[in-house]
N, C-alpha and C positions, 0 to 999 in steps of 0.2 A: 537703644534708649534704655536708661536704667529703670529698674523696678520701682524705685521711689518716685521718679518722674511720671511713670505711667499711672501710679496710684494717685498722685496729685492731680493729673489731668482728668482721670475718671471721676474723682471726687468733685471737681469743679463743674462738670457737666451734669452730674446727677442732681435731681430735685431734692431739697431737704425734706425729710419726713416730717409730717405734722407733729406738733407736741401732743402728747396723749390727751390733754384737756381740750384740744382744738380739732379733734378729728370729726370729719363729716362722714356719717354712716348712712348711705342712701336708704330711704324708707324707714329709718329708725331714729336717728339723733344727730344733733350738731353740738359738739362739745358737751356741756352739762345738761343741755335741753333735750329731753326725750319726748318723742311724739306720744300723746296721751296724758302727759303731765297736766295737772291743774294749774291755773294761773297762779295760785298761791305757792305751789311747789316751785314754779319758775322764778317767782319773786324771791323765794328763799335762796335760790341758787345764784341769781344775777343781781339782786337788789331791786329797788324801785324803778319802774320804767319811766321813760321821759313822758312828760305831759300827764294828764289826769284821765287816761282812758279807763273805762269800766270794763270789767271782765264779763262781757256778754257775747252771744253768738256773733261771729263775724268780726269781732273786735280785733284790732292789731295792737299789740303792746311792743314798744320799741326800746332798745338799749343802744343808741347811736355810738356811744363810746366803745362798745363791744362789737359793733357791726352786726347786730342781730335784731330781728323782728319776728314775733310769733303771731300766728293767727289762731283764734279760738273757734271751736265748733259750738254747736247748740248746747252742749253740756258744759261749756267753759273749760274744755280741754284743748291742748295744743294739737292742731291738725296740720300745721305747716310751719316751717321755719325758713326765714329768708336771711341770707348771708350776704353782706356787702363788704366784708373785711377779708383781706388776703391772708390773715392769720389762720383761717380755718381751711383745711385741706382734706381731700379724700385720702385713703390709703395709697392711692396711685399718684398722689401729689397734685391733684387737680383742684382748682378753686378760683377765687377772684384773681384776675390777672392772667389766667391760662389762656392759650390760644384755642381756636376752633380745632386745629389739628391735634392739640394735646388732649382735648376732650374726646375726639373721635378715636385717637390711639388708645385711650384708657377704657372707653365704654363702647366703642364700636359704632357702626352706622345706626341711625335711628330713622324709623319711618314716621316719627312724630315731630318733625321739624316744622316750626311755624315762622313765617317771615313777613314783615311788612317793610315799609320804606326805611325804617330806622333801626329795627331790632330783629335779630335771628334768635329763636329759642330752640335749643336742642333738648328735647324732652325724652326721658326714659321712664314712662309711667310704670312699667313692670318692675323697675328698680326703686321708684319713688324719688327721682331726682331730675331736675331740669337746670339748664344753664342759659342765661340771657346774655347775648353778645351784641352790643351796639355796633352797627355797621361802621360808624365813624371812628371807632376805637379798635375794633377787631380783637378784643380780648374780653373774657368773661367779666361782667360787671355785677351779676347777681346769681347766686345759687339758691335754688328752691328745693327743700326736702319735704316730702309728704308721704302719706301711706301709699304703698304700691297699689296699682289698679290692674 
């Protein structure tokens, strides 16, 4: 097999690296949204959220066109980011659309898996990231980034 063909085949099987602005950093950030930012700082980064949600404890502000939702803590700061867009990926290439096997290969086994009839959640609390996988789809549908515990 020629070297050029081998390079093409390898490139076709590798996951594309996330764009720098779309990187998921477990326990820290998703793209331009950093845990601990104020609601005002997030709005400056992403624009106005959908709906008329007020920046209060427990409020969720959503940007459906960007595939991001943030949850605010009692101080009005981001304490969690929810991702439902495949545009955002971890450095390992894991995100919405990844399989359970890809999550486990990248992050290892977890002792914090939760499962009900419809959803499996692979949680990595020490890293600050969890993945929700609907059983009927078998692929990550939601990534949650939060402060490590």
